[in-house]
N, C-alpha and C positions, 0 to 999 in steps of 0.2 A: 574518508569513509570507504573508499574503494581499494585501498591497499590490501594485499593478501592477508596481512595481520588483522585488519579491520573485518574482513569477510569471515575470517576464522572465528570471530566472536559471534557469528550468526550461523550456527550449525545447520539449521533447517533451510537456509536460503537456497532456492533452486539455482544451481550454477553448473558450469562446465569448466574446463581448464582455462578458458579465457575470462571468466568472471560470471556475474549474474546472468541468468536467462529468464526470459519473459514469454508467457504464452499469449498475452494480450497487450496491446499498446498501453492501456490504462495502468498495467502493472509497472511498466518502465517509467511512466509519468509519475506515479506515486513514489517509486524508488527515488527518482530524480528530485522530487520536492523535498524529501527528507535529506538527501545529500546536500541540496542547496541551503536548507535551514542550518545544517551542521557547519557547512563552509562559511556561512555568513555570521555564525556565532549566535543565531537565535535560539538554538538548542545545542546541548553538548552531546557527544557520543554516548556518554554514560546515561544522560537523561533519556535519550532515545532507547538505549538498550533496556533500561528499566521499564519504560512505557511498553515496549514490544513484549518483553517478558511477562509483564502483568497481563497483557492481552491474551497471550498464550495460556497463562494459568487460569484466567477466567473462562476461556474456551474449554479447557480441560475439565474445569469444574462443571460445565454444562454437558460433559460427555463427548466433546468434540476433540478427539485426539488426532492431531495432524501429523502426517508423515511428509509434509511439504507441498502437497497438491493444493492446499487452501492457504498457503503461506501469505500470499499477497492480499487475501481477504482480511486476514488479521493485521497485516501491515497497514492497509487502508483504514481499518477501524481505529487502530492506534494513532494514526496520523490525524484522523478526524477529531478524536478526543483531545489530542494535544493542542491542535489549533484553536479549538473552542476553549479549552482551559486557559490558554495563553491570551485569550481575548482577541485573536486574529480574525475570527468570524463567529457566527452564531449557528446553532443547530438548524434554525429555520432557513438560513442562507444555504447551508449544505443540502438540506432536503430539496429546496427549490432548484439548486444546481443539478442534483441527481435526477430530478424529473426531466430537465432539459436534455441531459446526457442520455437518459433512457429513451426519450422520444426520438432523438437522433439515431440511436442504435436500432430502435425498432424500424424506423424509416429505411435505414441502410440495409437491414436484413430483408425487408420486403422487396427491395430492388434486387438483392442477390437471389432471392427465390424466383423472381421473375426473369432472371438472366441478364439483368442490367449491371453495369459497373457501379 
């Protein structure tokens, strides 16, 4: 998935000359999950490309034209849909996990605002 040929198939992917770039740790993690699914054969590159393209088309249909700054939001949504469709998890489990992550993020931000690490 990470060869230059593979990345060329993802024209909006935020990247520099070294490869993909990520503004937040979760973006790198979501990217890595998809790479792992492809490497393990759980999904094909073509299957992922179709799912991600579909997600972009749906976003455009809602008037969300992306120039790359929301790329990983779409990536994550496509990943969530794919794992639910494949029966690897349920929407309820994803929602519960998101609450845990959001709570941890909120706690971390409170500490940052107070000047703690």
